[in-house]
Each structure stands twice: as C-alpha cells, then as structure tokens.
N, C-alpha and C positions, 0 to 999 in steps of 0.2 A: 285635775282630770274630768269631762264630765263622762258622762253612765254610756255613753255610745262608742266615746274614743276608746274607754277600757275595754267594751265589748269588740269592737274593729280589733284592736292590739291586740287580747287573748283570739280573737283568729287567725291572728297572723302568725301569732306567734305558733298554734298550731299547723297551721299549715308548714312553718318551719321545723316541726318535731320538737319545738321548747317545752317541752312538754310541763315542765316542774314552773317553770316561768306564763304559760301560760293557764295553768290552773289557777297563780297568784292573782291575777287579773282578772280570771272567770268568779275566785273568793272574794275576791276586791268587789266586781261586779251584782253581784246574790246579795252580799252584804248591804248595799247601798240603794239595790229598787224598794219597790214594795213587792208585794205576793204576787198583785195580781200585771205584773211586770213581764213575770219569769215565765218565758216559755217551754214547750221540748225542746226546741233547739238550743237553750242553755241550759239547760240539763244534762240532754245528751251532750254536749262538748265537753260540759264537766264529768260528767263520766268517762268518757272517752281519753280525758287527759288520767283522771284518777287511772283505767284499767292501764294504762302506758306507765303510769308511777307505780305497777303491782300492787293498787288499793282496790283490787279488782272484786269484794263484796258491795265495796262505799262505791263503786263505779254502776253495782247494777243497780243498788239504790236509787242513783239519780235516773236510772234507764227506765225502773219503776215509777218514778217521777214524771217524766218524759210520757211514758205510757197511757198514767192515769189522764196527763191533759191533753192527748191526742191520739183515743183509743182505737178508730178508724185507720187510723195509719199504719200499713202494714211492716214497715219498715224500722216502728220504734219497736217491733215484738221482733221483727230478725234480729233485730243488731243488737237485744238480749240474750237471745237466743243464742248467739254466738259468744257473746260473753260466758254464760254458764255453760258451755259447750264447752271453755276452755277450763275450766275447773273443774268439770269432769261431771256436771249434775247433767248430763245427759237425758233422764227423764224431764226436767224442767226447761232443757236447749229445746226439746221436741216437743213437747207444751207450745212454747211460743213459738216454734217454727212452724206450726197447723196453725197456730193464730195467725202469724202472717198472712199464710193462704190462703186463709179465708178472706181476707182482707185486699189481695193480691194476691190470685190466682196464677200471675203471670211469670210472676221475680221466678227466675229457672237457678237465680245463686241458692235462692231460702231452699225450694222444691230440690236442691242435687245436696242441700247440705241436710236436709232430712232425710233423702233417700241412705246417705254415709250410716248415717247416723241410725237407723234403723238395720239396715245391715248387721252394722257393727252390733245391735244389743241384740239380733236374732243368732249371731256367730256365739255369743256369748250363752245361749239356752241349751 
C-alpha cells in the first residue's frame, strides 16, 4: 500500500471513530515516510488517535510536534490546550489558549475555554 493510501485509510478510520485502527495506520505512515514529509496535520491526527485511546501524554507530545512545525497556526495551540485541560493541567491549558488567541483573536471557542478556566482558577483562590 502506498504512503498516500495509508494516510487516506487512517483519515477515513478516524472519521468512523475507529481510533485503534487509525492509530495503526498513522504509525505505519510515520514509519515509512521521511521526516521532511511529516506535516503538522499528521502529528495532530496521530495525537488525536492516541488521546481517544487514553494515551493522553503521548498525544500531547504529538501536538507539541505539530505546534513546532506550524507555530503560527492558533488551532495547534488551542487543540493542545484542550488536551491539557482534560488532564487537569489548567496552567498549561491557559498558556496554550492565550497563545492560540494571540494568533487567532477571533476564535470564539478558545475564548470561551479560556474564560471558563480562568473563572475556575479564580474561584479556587
């Protein structure tokens, strides 16, 4: 199977919520391509699969790579912030949400997530 077909299969499996099978395809794809071919979306999707399978710290590591490859795209930070928030890392999530909003101030979902977290943090003080 070609690398393009593996990637397409992984993406299709993700759409169907078949996280384990999608992860297997993504890992196969990542093993077969050169580092220069690995793009932010491939790391993001790999991380989403891991997250949905309970491998949350590994997922964040993949989103770190996506953000490194595309540091000017707010969604990379918003997605990682959401994952950090789900792990209870409120400070890390707030940092990522703020970075996402620096890059995309119109992102109302990230604005909302940030407001909720900051309110939660203020109530604990």
